C-alpha positions as CSV (number, residue, x, y, z in Angstrom):
1,M,52.0,12.6,124.9
2,A,52.9,14.7,122.0
3,S,56.5,13.4,122.2
4,K,55.5,9.9,122.1
5,A,53.4,10.5,118.9
6,F,56.3,12.2,117.3
7,F,58.7,9.3,118.1
8,C,56.5,6.8,116.6
9,F,56.0,9.0,113.4
10,S,59.9,9.3,113.3
11,S,60.1,5.5,113.5
12,V,57.8,5.1,110.6
13,N,59.7,7.6,108.5
14,K,62.9,5.7,109.2
15,T,61.5,2.4,108.0
16,I,59.9,3.8,104.9
17,M,63.3,5.5,104.1
18,W,65.0,2.2,104.5
19,L,62.4,0.6,102.1
20,I,63.1,3.1,99.5
21,V,66.8,2.7,99.8
22,L,66.5,-1.0,99.7
23,E,64.3,-0.8,96.5
24,A,66.9,1.6,94.9
25,L,69.7,-0.8,95.6
26,A,67.7,-3.7,94.1
27,A,66.7,-1.6,90.9
28,L,70.5,-0.7,90.6
29,G,71.4,-4.4,91.0
30,V,68.9,-5.5,88.3
31,L,70.3,-2.8,86.0
32,V,73.7,-3.9,86.3
33,F,72.9,-7.4,86.0
34,L,70.9,-6.6,82.8
35,V,73.8,-4.5,81.3
36,W,76.4,-7.3,82.1
37,W,74.3,-10.0,80.8
38,T,73.6,-8.3,77.4
39,M,77.2,-7.1,77.1
40,F,78.5,-10.7,76.8
41,A,75.5,-12.3,75.4
42,G,76.2,-11.8,71.6
43,R,79.9,-12.6,71.9
44,R,81.1,-16.0,70.8
45,D,84.8,-17.6,70.8
46,L,86.6,-15.6,68.0
47,H,89.3,-18.3,67.7
48,D,87.1,-20.6,66.0
49,D,86.9,-18.4,62.9
50,D,90.7,-18.0,62.7
51,S,91.4,-21.8,63.0
52,S,89.7,-22.5,59.8
53,G,92.4,-20.8,57.6
54,P,95.5,-22.6,56.0
């Protein structure tokens, strides 16, 4: 009977661990997306400034 209770507790721990891993991966994905988005948000085409010359 004790081994059955331990098995259930172990199964719950594995489920919680997977949820924590998935949450960490989601947070990492959001961080990478925000960094990528802000890296290129301020840049415009630089060739337009050069073409106004002689």
